[in-house]
N, C-alpha and C positions, 0 to 999 in steps of 0.2 A: 202316585198311582195313575194320575191322568196321563203322565208321560208314557208309562208302560202301555196303557190302553191305546194311545195314539200310535206308538211304534208297532204294537201288535196289529192294529188295523191296517197300517201302511205296509206291513210285511206281507199282507194278503192281497192288497191291491192299491194302486195309486188312486187318490181321491182328495176331496177338499174338506175343510174343517166343518162345514155345515152338515155333511153326512154323518161325521163322527158325533157331532152335537145331537143330531136327531136320534142316533143310535142310543146315546146316553139317556135321552129323554124318554124314548119308547120303552126302555128297560127300567125306568124309574131309579136309575143309579144315584141320582141326587138325594133320593129319600132313604135308600137302604144301603148304599155303598160309599157315601161321602165323596162322590165324584161329581163335580159341578160343571155342567155344560158350558157355562160362561167363561170358564178358565181355559177352554180349548185353544182359542186363538193366541193367547199369551204363551201357552205352553208350546204351540207349534212354532211361534216366532223364536222362542228360546232354543228349541231343538234344531231349527234351521241355522241359527248362529253358531251352534256347537258342532255343526256338520253331521248331525244324525239324520236329517231329512233334507231333500233338495226340492226347490220349486221347479216344476216341470213346465207348466204353462198357466196363463190366466185366461179364464173363459168369461166373456161379457165385458162390460165397460163401466167405468166409474164406480159408484157405491155398490152396484149389483154384481160386480165381477167376482169370480171365485178363483182362488189360487189352488191349483192341483199340485199335490206333493207326492214324492216317492221316498222310500227309505233308502239310506245308503248302507254300504258294508259296515261302516262304523256304527250306524244305528242298529243294525242286526246284532252285532257283537254286544252292544250296550243293552239291548233288549234282553238277551239271555242273562246278563249280569243282574239286571233289575228284577227279572223273574225269580232268580235264586234268592236275592235279598228279600223279596216279599215272602217267599216260602219260609224263610228262616225267622220272620218276625212273629211275635206273639199275637194272639187274638185279643186285642185290648178292649174291644167294645162290639156291640151288635152291628155297628157299621164298619167293622174292620175290613180294610181293603183286601186282606188275604182271602176273604170269603168269595171274592171274584176269582175263583181258582182257575177257570178255563184258559184265560190268556197266559197264566203262569205256567201251567203244565204243557201248554202248546209249544213253549219255547225251551223246554228242558228235556233231556233224555230220561227214560224211566229209571236207570240206575242212580242218576244224580238226584231225582225226586225222592226215591226211596231212602237214599243215604241222608238227605237233608231232613226228611220226616223222622227217621230213627234218631238222629242227633238231637232234634228238637224235643222228641218224647223223652229222651234221656235227661235233658236239661230240665224239663218240666217235672219229671219224677224226683229229681234232686230238690227242686223248689218245694214240692209237696212234702217230702221228708222233713225239710227244714221247718215248714209251717206246722206240721204235726208235732215236731220236737218243741217249738216255741209254745204251742198251745198247751202241751203237757206240762211244761215247766211253769207256766203262769196260771194253770188251772185253779189252784187254791186261792190265788190272790186276784184273779181277773174279775172285773165287773161284768155285768150282763152284756153291755155294749161290746166289750173286748171279746167275750165269748162268741157273740154273734159275728164279730169281725173275723175271728179265726175260722169260724164255720163257713162264712162266705168266701174267704180266701181259699180254703180247702176245696170247696165245691167248684169254684171257678177254675182252679188248676186241674181238678179231676175232669171237668167237662172239656177242657182244652186237650187233655191227653186222649180222651175218648174220640174227639173230633179228628185228631191226627191219626188215630188207629183206624178209624173208619176210612179215612182218605187212603191210608196205606193198603188196607184190605181191598179197596175198590178202585185202585189206581188205573187198572186197565179200562174199566167202565168210564172213569172220569176222562181218560185220554180220548176214548172214542166219542164221548159227548163233546169234548173240545174240538175234535175233528169235524163233527157235525156243524158246530157253530161257525167254525172257520169257513166251511163250504158255503154256509148260508150267507155270511158276510161277503164272500166273493161273488155270489150270485145276485144279491139284492142291493139295489140302490136305496138306502133308507131315507135319503133326502126327498124322494118322490113317492115312497111307498107308505101307505097307511095300513096295508094288510099284513101286519106283523104279529105273529103269535109268539109269546114270550118263551125263549129257550134258555135264558140265563137267570 
């Protein structure tokens, strides 16, 4: 997910790793979204080697120099692919990267988003039907822990279905919010700004 965030950020403006790192820290992504600011420079180096981003210039000297990067055409194409892959992933935990939805929807068209959501809901509904069938079959022989496990599995999948339904129903609102955040990133240099109100 850190690569998707970097590519998303660089698709909006050329900048250096420190600004993206500050953006992550200001949004507390390390706490609630499992994105670690310390992994930014390694990820940027990897993206450069793969031709996803290009070094534009170095600002400053020695250890204080900052490398300014821009996204390449290959990077933009890869960004859309990564966004779709994230959208298709399950919500595995409260720190699921998919909850950072704005960079994802910013790089996909509405029909692709809706289609991916519908396909994912269909898959989840099948999983829910399987869980209910297993639970019914084992009901007489299941111990209390097994019963609690089936109940937890069922509620987890139900909650995932509900989240995706809400996303589908409010996709226009989500896309508008994503546009607002993109405009904010373009306008604000987070490496020097402490006046940031949380949008994400």
